[in-house]
PyMOL Python script that loads the backbone (N, CA, C, O; Angstrom):
from pymol import cmd

cmd.read_pdbstr("""\
ATOM      1  N   UNK A   1     -74.693  71.766  29.154  1.00  0.00           N
ATOM      2  CA  UNK A   1     -74.953  70.809  30.075  1.00  0.00           C
ATOM      3  C   UNK A   1     -75.242  71.573  31.488  1.00  0.00           C
ATOM      4  O   UNK A   1     -74.357  72.253  32.008  1.00  0.00           O
ATOM      5  N   UNK A   2     -76.441  71.434  32.039  1.00  0.00           N
ATOM      6  CA  UNK A   2     -76.372  72.302  33.375  1.00  0.00           C
ATOM      7  C   UNK A   2     -76.013  71.381  34.531  1.00  0.00           C
ATOM      8  O   UNK A   2     -76.133  70.156  34.502  1.00  0.00           O
ATOM      9  N   UNK A   3     -75.583  72.064  35.502  1.00  0.00           N
ATOM     10  CA  UNK A   3     -74.925  71.485  36.747  1.00  0.00           C
ATOM     11  C   UNK A   3     -76.054  70.691  37.543  1.00  0.00           C
ATOM     12  O   UNK A   3     -77.184  71.172  37.621  1.00  0.00           O
ATOM     13  N   UNK A   4     -75.785  69.649  38.047  1.00  0.00           N
ATOM     14  CA  UNK A   4     -76.622  68.868  38.952  1.00  0.00           C
ATOM     15  C   UNK A   4     -76.688  69.564  40.307  1.00  0.00           C
ATOM     16  O   UNK A   4     -75.725  70.225  40.694  1.00  0.00           O
ATOM     17  N   UNK A   5     -77.730  69.445  40.998  1.00  0.00           N
ATOM     18  CA  UNK A   5     -77.791  69.990  42.333  1.00  0.00           C
ATOM     19  C   UNK A   5     -76.957  69.069  43.393  1.00  0.00           C
ATOM     20  O   UNK A   5     -76.904  67.840  43.383  1.00  0.00           O
ATOM     21  N   UNK A   6     -76.437  69.795  44.140  1.00  0.00           N
ATOM     22  CA  UNK A   6     -75.558  69.090  45.238  1.00  0.00           C
ATOM     23  C   UNK A   6     -76.126  68.885  46.531  1.00  0.00           C
ATOM     24  O   UNK A   6     -76.542  69.896  47.097  1.00  0.00           O
ATOM     25  N   UNK A   7     -76.241  67.689  47.170  1.00  0.00           N
ATOM     26  CA  UNK A   7     -76.897  67.580  48.452  1.00  0.00           C
ATOM     27  C   UNK A   7     -75.785  66.840  49.357  1.00  0.00           C
ATOM     28  O   UNK A   7     -75.143  65.863  48.971  1.00  0.00           O
ATOM     29  N   UNK A   8     -75.664  67.422  50.551  1.00  0.00           N
ATOM     30  CA  UNK A   8     -74.778  66.748  51.432  1.00  0.00           C
ATOM     31  C   UNK A   8     -75.543  66.546  52.825  1.00  0.00           C
ATOM     32  O   UNK A   8     -76.108  67.520  53.324  1.00  0.00           O
ATOM     33  N   UNK A   9     -75.568  65.476  53.372  1.00  0.00           N
ATOM     34  CA  UNK A   9     -76.289  65.106  54.678  1.00  0.00           C
ATOM     35  C   UNK A   9     -75.159  64.820  55.708  1.00  0.00           C
ATOM     36  O   UNK A   9     -74.097  64.294  55.373  1.00  0.00           O
ATOM     37  N   UNK A  10     -75.460  65.211  57.029  1.00  0.00           N
ATOM     38  CA  UNK A  10     -74.570  64.907  57.946  1.00  0.00           C
ATOM     39  C   UNK A  10     -75.362  64.518  59.153  1.00  0.00           C
ATOM     40  O   UNK A  10     -76.372  65.181  59.393  1.00  0.00           O
ATOM     41  N   UNK A  11     -75.046  63.562  59.917  1.00  0.00           N
ATOM     42  CA  UNK A  11     -75.687  63.132  61.116  1.00  0.00           C
ATOM     43  C   UNK A  11     -75.218  63.980  62.257  1.00  0.00           C
ATOM     44  O   UNK A  11     -74.015  64.215  62.370  1.00  0.00           O
ATOM     45  N   UNK A  12     -76.107  64.464  63.128  1.00  0.00           N
ATOM     46  CA  UNK A  12     -75.660  65.263  64.242  1.00  0.00           C
ATOM     47  C   UNK A  12     -76.120  64.435  65.559  1.00  0.00           C
ATOM     48  O   UNK A  12     -76.723  63.364  65.482  1.00  0.00           O
ATOM     49  N   UNK A  13     -75.772  65.046  66.742  1.00  0.00           N
ATOM     50  CA  UNK A  13     -76.013  64.287  67.921  1.00  0.00           C
ATOM     51  C   UNK A  13     -77.618  64.216  67.991  1.00  0.00           C
ATOM     52  O   UNK A  13     -78.396  65.026  67.487  1.00  0.00           O
ATOM     53  N   UNK A  14     -77.923  63.116  68.698  1.00  0.00           N
ATOM     54  CA  UNK A  14     -79.379  62.833  68.917  1.00  0.00           C
ATOM     55  C   UNK A  14     -80.055  61.914  67.804  1.00  0.00           C
ATOM     56  O   UNK A  14     -81.246  61.602  67.824  1.00  0.00           O
ATOM     57  N   UNK A  15     -79.125  61.515  66.814  1.00  0.00           N
ATOM     58  CA  UNK A  15     -79.484  60.677  65.667  1.00  0.00           C
ATOM     59  C   UNK A  15     -80.394  61.483  64.548  1.00  0.00           C
ATOM     60  O   UNK A  15     -81.076  60.922  63.692  1.00  0.00           O
ATOM     61  N   UNK A  16     -80.279  62.801  64.711  1.00  0.00           N
ATOM     62  CA  UNK A  16     -80.840  63.555  63.550  1.00  0.00           C
ATOM     63  C   UNK A  16     -79.899  63.758  62.445  1.00  0.00           C
ATOM     64  O   UNK A  16     -78.680  63.639  62.568  1.00  0.00           O
ATOM     65  N   UNK A  17     -80.533  64.082  61.319  1.00  0.00           N
ATOM     66  CA  UNK A  17     -79.715  64.365  60.147  1.00  0.00           C
ATOM     67  C   UNK A  17     -80.145  65.711  59.526  1.00  0.00           C
ATOM     68  O   UNK A  17     -81.313  66.039  59.312  1.00  0.00           O
ATOM     69  N   UNK A  18     -79.062  66.436  59.270  1.00  0.00           N
ATOM     70  CA  UNK A  18     -79.124  67.878  58.665  1.00  0.00           C
ATOM     71  C   UNK A  18     -78.617  67.784  57.324  1.00  0.00           C
ATOM     72  O   UNK A  18     -77.509  67.295  57.105  1.00  0.00           O
ATOM     73  N   UNK A  19     -79.405  68.250  56.359  1.00  0.00           N
ATOM     74  CA  UNK A  19     -79.024  68.239  55.034  1.00  0.00           C
ATOM     75  C   UNK A  19     -78.934  69.571  54.393  1.00  0.00           C
ATOM     76  O   UNK A  19     -79.747  70.452  54.675  1.00  0.00           O
ATOM     77  N   UNK A  20     -77.901  69.764  53.474  1.00  0.00           N
ATOM     78  CA  UNK A  20     -77.680  70.919  52.629  1.00  0.00           C
ATOM     79  C   UNK A  20     -77.828  70.705  51.159  1.00  0.00           C
ATOM     80  O   UNK A  20     -77.244  69.779  50.595  1.00  0.00           O
ATOM     81  N   UNK A  21     -78.552  71.497  50.572  1.00  0.00           N
ATOM     82  CA  UNK A  21     -78.879  71.293  48.995  1.00  0.00           C
ATOM     83  C   UNK A  21     -78.559  72.598  48.352  1.00  0.00           C
ATOM     84  O   UNK A  21     -78.955  73.660  48.832  1.00  0.00           O
ATOM     85  N   UNK A  22     -77.820  72.519  47.235  1.00  0.00           N
ATOM     86  CA  UNK A  22     -77.649  73.807  46.499  1.00  0.00           C
ATOM     87  C   UNK A  22     -77.657  73.524  45.047  1.00  0.00           C
ATOM     88  O   UNK A  22     -77.296  72.411  44.666  1.00  0.00           O
ATOM     89  N   UNK A  23     -78.057  74.477  44.155  1.00  0.00           N
ATOM     90  CA  UNK A  23     -78.066  74.277  42.767  1.00  0.00           C
ATOM     91  C   UNK A  23     -79.464  73.947  42.100  1.00  0.00           C
ATOM     92  O   UNK A  23     -79.594  73.801  40.885  1.00  0.00           O
ATOM     93  N   UNK A  24     -80.489  73.846  43.009  1.00  0.00           N
ATOM     94  CA  UNK A  24     -81.814  73.416  42.642  1.00  0.00           C
ATOM     95  C   UNK A  24     -82.911  74.483  42.552  1.00  0.00           C
ATOM     96  O   UNK A  24     -83.668  74.612  41.590  1.00  0.00           O
ATOM     97  N   UNK A  25     -82.912  75.279  43.735  1.00  0.00           N
ATOM     98  CA  UNK A  25     -83.979  76.336  43.701  1.00  0.00           C
ATOM     99  C   UNK A  25     -83.176  77.756  43.615  1.00  0.00           C
ATOM    100  O   UNK A  25     -81.948  77.843  43.645  1.00  0.00           O
ATOM    101  N   UNK A  26     -83.958  78.702  43.517  1.00  0.00           N
ATOM    102  CA  UNK A  26     -83.629  80.165  43.361  1.00  0.00           C
ATOM    103  C   UNK A  26     -82.362  80.455  42.431  1.00  0.00           C
ATOM    104  O   UNK A  26     -81.366  81.048  42.845  1.00  0.00           O
ATOM    105  N   UNK A  27     -82.498  80.014  41.243  1.00  0.00           N
ATOM    106  CA  UNK A  27     -81.546  80.164  40.305  1.00  0.00           C
ATOM    107  C   UNK A  27     -81.221  81.538  39.857  1.00  0.00           C
ATOM    108  O   UNK A  27     -80.097  81.724  39.391  1.00  0.00           O
ATOM    109  N   UNK A  28     -82.043  82.512  39.934  1.00  0.00           N
ATOM    110  CA  UNK A  28     -81.818  83.736  39.750  1.00  0.00           C
ATOM    111  C   UNK A  28     -80.841  84.501  40.669  1.00  0.00           C
ATOM    112  O   UNK A  28     -80.212  85.492  40.298  1.00  0.00           O
ATOM    113  N   UNK A  29     -80.771  83.965  41.875  1.00  0.00           N
ATOM    114  CA  UNK A  29     -79.763  84.374  42.833  1.00  0.00           C
ATOM    115  C   UNK A  29     -78.360  83.993  42.513  1.00  0.00           C
ATOM    116  O   UNK A  29     -78.199  83.029  41.765  1.00  0.00           O
ATOM    117  N   UNK A  30     -77.348  84.610  42.973  1.00  0.00           N
ATOM    118  CA  UNK A  30     -76.015  84.204  42.781  1.00  0.00           C
ATOM    119  C   UNK A  30     -75.607  82.997  43.502  1.00  0.00           C
ATOM    120  O   UNK A  30     -74.714  82.265  43.077  1.00  0.00           O
ATOM    121  N   UNK A  31     -76.286  82.769  44.649  1.00  0.00           N
ATOM    122  CA  UNK A  31     -76.121  81.568  45.472  1.00  0.00           C
ATOM    123  C   UNK A  31     -77.233  81.255  46.229  1.00  0.00           C
ATOM    124  O   UNK A  31     -77.906  82.202  46.635  1.00  0.00           O
ATOM    125  N   UNK A  32     -77.605  80.015  46.534  1.00  0.00           N
ATOM    126  CA  UNK A  32     -78.704  79.564  47.290  1.00  0.00           C
ATOM    127  C   UNK A  32     -78.557  78.288  47.906  1.00  0.00           C
ATOM    128  O   UNK A  32     -77.876  77.442  47.326  1.00  0.00           O
ATOM    129  N   UNK A  33     -79.140  78.006  49.086  1.00  0.00           N
ATOM    130  CA  UNK A  33     -79.049  76.661  49.645  1.00  0.00           C
ATOM    131  C   UNK A  33     -80.401  76.518  50.412  1.00  0.00           C
ATOM    132  O   UNK A  33     -81.040  77.448  50.903  1.00  0.00           O
ATOM    133  N   UNK A  34     -80.740  75.145  50.433  1.00  0.00           N
ATOM    134  CA  UNK A  34     -81.874  74.671  51.235  1.00  0.00           C
ATOM    135  C   UNK A  34     -81.201  73.833  52.315  1.00  0.00           C
ATOM    136  O   UNK A  34     -80.324  73.013  52.041  1.00  0.00           O
ATOM    137  N   UNK A  35     -81.671  74.080  53.641  1.00  0.00           N
ATOM    138  CA  UNK A  35     -81.127  73.449  54.700  1.00  0.00           C
ATOM    139  C   UNK A  35     -82.302  72.773  55.296  1.00  0.00           C
ATOM    140  O   UNK A  35     -83.305  73.467  55.460  1.00  0.00           O
ATOM    141  N   UNK A  36     -82.338  71.434  55.672  1.00  0.00           N
ATOM    142  CA  UNK A  36     -83.324  70.706  56.312  1.00  0.00           C
ATOM    143  C   UNK A  36     -82.922  69.944  57.519  1.00  0.00           C
ATOM    144  O   UNK A  36     -81.856  69.331  57.564  1.00  0.00           O
ATOM    145  N   UNK A  37     -83.842  69.985  58.582  1.00  0.00           N
ATOM    146  CA  UNK A  37     -83.582  69.385  59.862  1.00  0.00           C
ATOM    147  C   UNK A  37     -84.963  68.856  60.283  1.00  0.00           C
ATOM    148  O   UNK A  37     -85.854  69.661  60.553  1.00  0.00           O
ATOM    149  N   UNK A  38     -85.147  67.676  60.342  1.00  0.00           N
ATOM    150  CA  UNK A  38     -86.489  67.083  60.481  1.00  0.00           C
ATOM    151  C   UNK A  38     -87.526  67.582  59.605  1.00  0.00           C
ATOM    152  O   UNK A  38     -87.489  67.465  58.380  1.00  0.00           O
ATOM    153  N   UNK A  39     -88.576  68.215  60.346  1.00  0.00           N
ATOM    154  CA  UNK A  39     -89.606  68.900  59.469  1.00  0.00           C
ATOM    155  C   UNK A  39     -89.335  70.395  59.128  1.00  0.00           C
ATOM    156  O   UNK A  39     -90.152  71.062  58.492  1.00  0.00           O
ATOM    157  N   UNK A  40     -88.232  70.856  59.548  1.00  0.00           N
ATOM    158  CA  UNK A  40     -87.880  72.265  59.225  1.00  0.00           C
ATOM    159  C   UNK A  40     -86.960  72.514  58.013  1.00  0.00           C
ATOM    160  O   UNK A  40     -85.856  71.990  57.867  1.00  0.00           O
ATOM    161  N   UNK A  41     -87.479  73.278  57.263  1.00  0.00           N
ATOM    162  CA  UNK A  41     -86.619  73.779  56.016  1.00  0.00           C
ATOM    163  C   UNK A  41     -86.405  75.171  55.785  1.00  0.00           C
ATOM    164  O   UNK A  41     -87.375  75.929  55.823  1.00  0.00           O
ATOM    165  N   UNK A  42     -85.176  75.637  55.533  1.00  0.00           N
ATOM    166  CA  UNK A  42     -84.927  76.989  55.400  1.00  0.00           C
ATOM    167  C   UNK A  42     -84.210  77.205  53.984  1.00  0.00           C
ATOM    168  O   UNK A  42     -83.320  76.433  53.630  1.00  0.00           O
ATOM    169  N   UNK A  43     -84.601  78.219  53.230  1.00  0.00           N
ATOM    170  CA  UNK A  43     -84.061  78.595  52.010  1.00  0.00           C
ATOM    171  C   UNK A  43     -83.316  79.937  52.265  1.00  0.00           C
ATOM    172  O   UNK A  43     -83.849  80.937  52.745  1.00  0.00           O
ATOM    173  N   UNK A  44     -82.010  79.831  51.880  1.00  0.00           N
ATOM    174  CA  UNK A  44     -81.149  80.911  51.969  1.00  0.00           C
ATOM    175  C   UNK A  44     -80.583  81.384  50.725  1.00  0.00           C
ATOM    176  O   UNK A  44     -80.017  80.565  50.001  1.00  0.00           O
ATOM    177  N   UNK A  45     -80.665  82.671  50.359  1.00  0.00           N
ATOM    178  CA  UNK A  45     -80.301  83.147  48.997  1.00  0.00           C
ATOM    179  C   UNK A  45     -79.320  84.321  49.231  1.00  0.00           C
ATOM    180  O   UNK A  45     -79.319  84.969  50.277  1.00  0.00           O
ATOM    181  N   UNK A  46     -78.544  84.537  48.267  1.00  0.00           N
ATOM    182  CA  UNK A  46     -77.596  85.635  48.308  1.00  0.00           C
ATOM    183  C   UNK A  46     -77.379  86.305  46.846  1.00  0.00           C
ATOM    184  O   UNK A  46     -77.342  85.546  45.878  1.00  0.00           O
ATOM    185  N   UNK A  47     -77.251  87.555  46.675  1.00  0.00           N
ATOM    186  CA  UNK A  47     -76.979  88.185  45.417  1.00  0.00           C
ATOM    187  C   UNK A  47     -75.870  89.250  45.752  1.00  0.00           C
ATOM    188  O   UNK A  47     -75.793  89.798  46.852  1.00  0.00           O
ATOM    189  N   UNK A  48     -75.020  89.489  44.704  1.00  0.00           N
ATOM    190  CA  UNK A  48     -74.005  90.456  44.894  1.00  0.00           C
ATOM    191  C   UNK A  48     -73.956  91.260  43.692  1.00  0.00           C
ATOM    192  O   UNK A  48     -74.432  90.802  42.653  1.00  0.00           O
ATOM    193  N   UNK A  49     -73.380  92.519  43.725  1.00  0.00           N
ATOM    194  CA  UNK A  49     -73.081  93.325  42.612  1.00  0.00           C
ATOM    195  C   UNK A  49     -71.670  93.034  42.301  1.00  0.00           C
ATOM    196  O   UNK A  49     -70.860  92.979  43.226  1.00  0.00           O
ATOM    197  N   UNK A  50     -71.269  92.824  40.960  1.00  0.00           N
ATOM    198  CA  UNK A  50     -69.910  92.553  40.722  1.00  0.00           C
ATOM    199  C   UNK A  50     -69.024  93.726  40.919  1.00  0.00           C
ATOM    200  O   UNK A  50     -67.813  93.547  41.053  1.00  0.00           O
ATOM    201  N   UNK A  51     -69.571  94.984  40.946  1.00  0.00           N
ATOM    202  CA  UNK A  51     -68.728  96.130  41.170  1.00  0.00           C
ATOM    203  C   UNK A  51     -69.170  96.877  42.441  1.00  0.00           C
ATOM    204  O   UNK A  51     -70.318  97.288  42.613  1.00  0.00           O
ATOM    205  N   UNK A  52     -68.201  97.011  43.281  1.00  0.00           N
ATOM    206  CA  UNK A  52     -68.464  97.715  44.657  1.00  0.00           C
ATOM    207  C   UNK A  52     -68.960  99.092  44.447  1.00  0.00           C
ATOM    208  O   UNK A  52     -68.486  99.819  43.573  1.00  0.00           O
ATOM    209  N   UNK A  53     -69.933  99.463  45.261  1.00  0.00           N
ATOM    210  CA  UNK A  53     -70.451 100.961  45.242  1.00  0.00           C
ATOM    211  C   UNK A  53     -69.767 101.731  46.338  1.00  0.00           C
ATOM    212  O   UNK A  53     -69.721 101.325  47.499  1.00  0.00           O
ATOM    213  N   UNK A  54     -69.183 102.975  45.878  1.00  0.00           N
ATOM    214  CA  UNK A  54     -68.612 103.799  46.838  1.00  0.00           C
ATOM    215  C   UNK A  54     -69.673 104.365  47.885  1.00  0.00           C
ATOM    216  O   UNK A  54     -70.838 104.611  47.572  1.00  0.00           O
ATOM    217  N   UNK A  55     -69.214 104.520  48.992  1.00  0.00           N
ATOM    218  CA  UNK A  55     -70.055 105.138  49.998  1.00  0.00           C
ATOM    219  C   UNK A  55     -70.950 104.244  50.735  1.00  0.00           C
ATOM    220  O   UNK A  55     -71.647 104.679  51.652  1.00  0.00           O
ATOM    221  N   UNK A  56     -70.966 102.960  50.361  1.00  0.00           N
ATOM    222  CA  UNK A  56     -71.891 102.047  51.058  1.00  0.00           C
ATOM    223  C   UNK A  56     -71.092 101.163  52.047  1.00  0.00           C
ATOM    224  O   UNK A  56     -70.090 100.523  51.728  1.00  0.00           O
ATOM    225  N   UNK A  57     -71.631 101.198  53.254  1.00  0.00           N
ATOM    226  CA  UNK A  57     -70.961 100.419  54.297  1.00  0.00           C
ATOM    227  C   UNK A  57     -71.886  99.568  54.967  1.00  0.00           C
ATOM    228  O   UNK A  57     -72.665 100.036  55.798  1.00  0.00           O
ATOM    229  N   UNK A  58     -71.866  98.291  54.660  1.00  0.00           N
ATOM    230  CA  UNK A  58     -73.042  97.387  55.166  1.00  0.00           C
ATOM    231  C   UNK A  58     -72.887  97.261  56.752  1.00  0.00           C
ATOM    232  O   UNK A  58     -73.887  97.093  57.450  1.00  0.00           O
ATOM    233  N   UNK A  59     -71.652  97.344  57.283  1.00  0.00           N
ATOM    234  CA  UNK A  59     -71.459  97.169  58.695  1.00  0.00           C
ATOM    235  C   UNK A  59     -71.427  98.393  59.475  1.00  0.00           C
ATOM    236  O   UNK A  59     -70.949  98.383  60.609  1.00  0.00           O
ATOM    237  N   UNK A  60     -71.919  99.485  58.931  1.00  0.00           N
ATOM    238  CA  UNK A  60     -72.197 100.707  59.664  1.00  0.00           C
ATOM    239  C   UNK A  60     -73.178 100.602  60.791  1.00  0.00           C
ATOM    240  O   UNK A  60     -74.327 100.205  60.593  1.00  0.00           O
ATOM    241  N   UNK A  61     -72.710 100.975  62.040  1.00  0.00           N
ATOM    242  CA  UNK A  61     -73.737 100.886  63.105  1.00  0.00           C
ATOM    243  C   UNK A  61     -74.745 102.005  63.028  1.00  0.00           C
ATOM    244  O   UNK A  61     -74.430 103.119  62.612  1.00  0.00           O
ATOM    245  N   UNK A  62     -76.006 101.685  63.448  1.00  0.00           N
ATOM    246  CA  UNK A  62     -77.047 102.641  63.363  1.00  0.00           C
ATOM    247  C   UNK A  62     -76.686 103.880  64.333  1.00  0.00           C
ATOM    248  O   UNK A  62     -77.191 104.991  64.168  1.00  0.00           O
ATOM    249  N   UNK A  63     -75.749 103.581  65.379  1.00  0.00           N
ATOM    250  CA  UNK A  63     -75.451 104.578  66.332  1.00  0.00           C
ATOM    251  C   UNK A  63     -74.411 105.531  65.993  1.00  0.00           C
ATOM    252  O   UNK A  63     -74.040 106.441  66.734  1.00  0.00           O
ATOM    253  N   UNK A  64     -73.909 105.247  64.703  1.00  0.00           N
ATOM    254  CA  UNK A  64     -72.864 106.050  64.054  1.00  0.00           C
ATOM    255  C   UNK A  64     -73.612 107.232  63.128  1.00  0.00           C
ATOM    256  O   UNK A  64     -74.349 106.951  62.183  1.00  0.00           O
ATOM    257  N   UNK A  65     -73.320 108.517  63.527  1.00  0.00           N
ATOM    258  CA  UNK A  65     -73.942 109.429  62.736  1.00  0.00           C
ATOM    259  C   UNK A  65     -72.940 110.334  62.207  1.00  0.00           C
ATOM    260  O   UNK A  65     -71.756 110.047  62.389  1.00  0.00           O
ATOM    261  N   UNK A  66     -73.259 111.409  61.566  1.00  0.00           N
ATOM    262  CA  UNK A  66     -72.360 112.419  61.222  1.00  0.00           C
ATOM    263  C   UNK A  66     -71.716 113.177  62.327  1.00  0.00           C
ATOM    264  O   UNK A  66     -70.592 113.670  62.231  1.00  0.00           O
ATOM    265  N   UNK A  67     -72.479 113.249  63.391  1.00  0.00           N
ATOM    266  CA  UNK A  67     -71.824 114.037  64.508  1.00  0.00           C
ATOM    267  C   UNK A  67     -71.191 113.059  65.429  1.00  0.00           C
ATOM    268  O   UNK A  67     -70.482 113.563  66.300  1.00  0.00           O
ATOM    269  N   UNK A  68     -71.298 111.756  65.420  1.00  0.00           N
ATOM    270  CA  UNK A  68     -70.671 110.869  66.356  1.00  0.00           C
ATOM    271  C   UNK A  68     -69.881 109.751  65.476  1.00  0.00           C
ATOM    272  O   UNK A  68     -70.400 108.883  64.774  1.00  0.00           O
ATOM    273  N   UNK A  69     -68.623 109.968  65.669  1.00  0.00           N
ATOM    274  CA  UNK A  69     -67.728 109.214  64.807  1.00  0.00           C
ATOM    275  C   UNK A  69     -67.668 107.759  65.257  1.00  0.00           C
ATOM    276  O   UNK A  69     -67.641 106.924  64.353  1.00  0.00           O
ATOM    277  N   UNK A  70     -67.643 107.318  66.555  1.00  0.00           N
ATOM    278  CA  UNK A  70     -67.648 106.033  67.106  1.00  0.00           C
ATOM    279  C   UNK A  70     -68.536 105.869  68.116  1.00  0.00           C
ATOM    280  O   UNK A  70     -68.997 106.864  68.676  1.00  0.00           O
ATOM    281  N   UNK A  71     -68.885 104.649  68.476  1.00  0.00           N
ATOM    282  CA  UNK A  71     -69.761 104.381  69.531  1.00  0.00           C
ATOM    283  C   UNK A  71     -69.157 104.886  70.895  1.00  0.00           C
ATOM    284  O   UNK A  71     -69.892 105.393  71.742  1.00  0.00           O
ATOM    285  N   UNK A  72     -67.898 104.748  71.076  1.00  0.00           N
ATOM    286  CA  UNK A  72     -67.059 105.172  72.293  1.00  0.00           C
ATOM    287  C   UNK A  72     -67.305 106.708  72.396  1.00  0.00           C
ATOM    288  O   UNK A  72     -67.497 107.189  73.513  1.00  0.00           O
ATOM    289  N   UNK A  73     -67.310 107.396  71.438  1.00  0.00           N
ATOM    290  CA  UNK A  73     -67.461 108.908  71.471  1.00  0.00           C
ATOM    291  C   UNK A  73     -68.903 109.281  71.635  1.00  0.00           C
ATOM    292  O   UNK A  73     -69.146 110.483  71.748  1.00  0.00           O
ATOM    293  N   UNK A  74     -69.799 108.509  71.662  1.00  0.00           N
ATOM    294  CA  UNK A  74     -71.229 108.925  71.516  1.00  0.00           C
ATOM    295  C   UNK A  74     -71.684 109.392  73.065  1.00  0.00           C
ATOM    296  O   UNK A  74     -71.220 108.817  74.050  1.00  0.00           O
ATOM    297  N   UNK A  75     -72.476 110.304  73.152  1.00  0.00           N
ATOM    298  CA  UNK A  75     -72.859 110.756  74.404  1.00  0.00           C
ATOM    299  C   UNK A  75     -74.102 109.905  74.862  1.00  0.00           C
ATOM    300  O   UNK A  75     -74.811 109.338  74.031  1.00  0.00           O
ATOM    301  N   UNK A  76     -74.323 109.842  76.122  1.00  0.00           N
ATOM    302  CA  UNK A  76     -75.558 108.850  76.610  1.00  0.00           C
ATOM    303  C   UNK A  76     -76.880 109.316  75.926  1.00  0.00           C
ATOM    304  O   UNK A  76     -77.688 108.456  75.576  1.00  0.00           O
ATOM    305  N   UNK A  77     -77.135 110.628  75.721  1.00  0.00           N
ATOM    306  CA  UNK A  77     -78.379 111.145  75.066  1.00  0.00           C
ATOM    307  C   UNK A  77     -78.360 110.578  73.569  1.00  0.00           C
ATOM    308  O   UNK A  77     -79.371 110.117  73.039  1.00  0.00           O
ATOM    309  N   UNK A  78     -77.220 110.648  72.992  1.00  0.00           N
ATOM    310  CA  UNK A  78     -77.302 110.150  71.512  1.00  0.00           C
ATOM    311  C   UNK A  78     -77.563 108.701  71.574  1.00  0.00           C
ATOM    312  O   UNK A  78     -78.357 108.236  70.757  1.00  0.00           O
ATOM    313  N   UNK A  79     -77.011 107.941  72.417  1.00  0.00           N
ATOM    314  CA  UNK A  79     -77.119 106.369  72.521  1.00  0.00           C
ATOM    315  C   UNK A  79     -78.761 106.167  72.830  1.00  0.00           C
ATOM    316  O   UNK A  79     -79.385 105.333  72.174  1.00  0.00           O
ATOM    317  N   UNK A  80     -79.353 106.884  73.750  1.00  0.00           N
ATOM    318  CA  UNK A  80     -80.691 106.587  74.271  1.00  0.00           C
ATOM    319  C   UNK A  80     -81.644 106.910  73.095  1.00  0.00           C
ATOM    320  O   UNK A  80     -82.642 106.218  72.897  1.00  0.00           O
ATOM    321  N   UNK A  81     -81.341 107.919  72.353  1.00  0.00           N
ATOM    322  CA  UNK A  81     -82.340 108.271  71.270  1.00  0.00           C
ATOM    323  C   UNK A  81     -82.013 107.402  70.060  1.00  0.00           C
ATOM    324  O   UNK A  81     -82.947 107.221  69.278  1.00  0.00           O
ATOM    325  N   UNK A  82     -80.914 106.871  69.796  1.00  0.00           N
ATOM    326  CA  UNK A  82     -80.615 105.778  68.731  1.00  0.00           C
ATOM    327  C   UNK A  82     -81.375 104.558  69.038  1.00  0.00           C
ATOM    328  O   UNK A  82     -82.056 103.958  68.207  1.00  0.00           O
ATOM    329  N   UNK A  83     -81.210 104.174  70.426  1.00  0.00           N
ATOM    330  CA  UNK A  83     -81.884 102.944  70.819  1.00  0.00           C
ATOM    331  C   UNK A  83     -83.473 102.972  70.647  1.00  0.00           C
ATOM    332  O   UNK A  83     -84.095 101.988  70.246  1.00  0.00           O
ATOM    333  N   UNK A  84     -84.026 104.094  70.961  1.00  0.00           N
ATOM    334  CA  UNK A  84     -85.460 104.296  70.758  1.00  0.00           C
ATOM    335  C   UNK A  84     -85.921 104.348  69.348  1.00  0.00           C
ATOM    336  O   UNK A  84     -87.089 104.064  69.085  1.00  0.00           O
ATOM    337  N   UNK A  85     -85.002 104.723  68.342  1.00  0.00           N
ATOM    338  CA  UNK A  85     -85.412 104.753  67.020  1.00  0.00           C
ATOM    339  C   UNK A  85     -85.628 103.277  66.438  1.00  0.00           C
ATOM    340  O   UNK A  85     -85.994 103.121  65.273  1.00  0.00           O
TER     341      UNK A  85
END
""", "prot")
cmd.dss("prot")
cmd.show_as("cartoon", "prot")
cmd.util.cbc("prot")
cmd.orient("prot")
């Protein structure tokens, strides 16, 4: 038996309704949601690897390099070249 899609609607200020739906689209993704507000619709999807990969840091700053350990330690020249990139 396959699960039924779940839809939740919420009234927000101004008499508008925002709705969230999951379980209907993007079934190859590990998670997905369709969000509707008026005539606007957004599909958000997410996938994940069950095993973490070593050496991968999603939140690493583009200003962090092998020579610059933290943003506070960065020289003004390193910051300006990183911003230009």
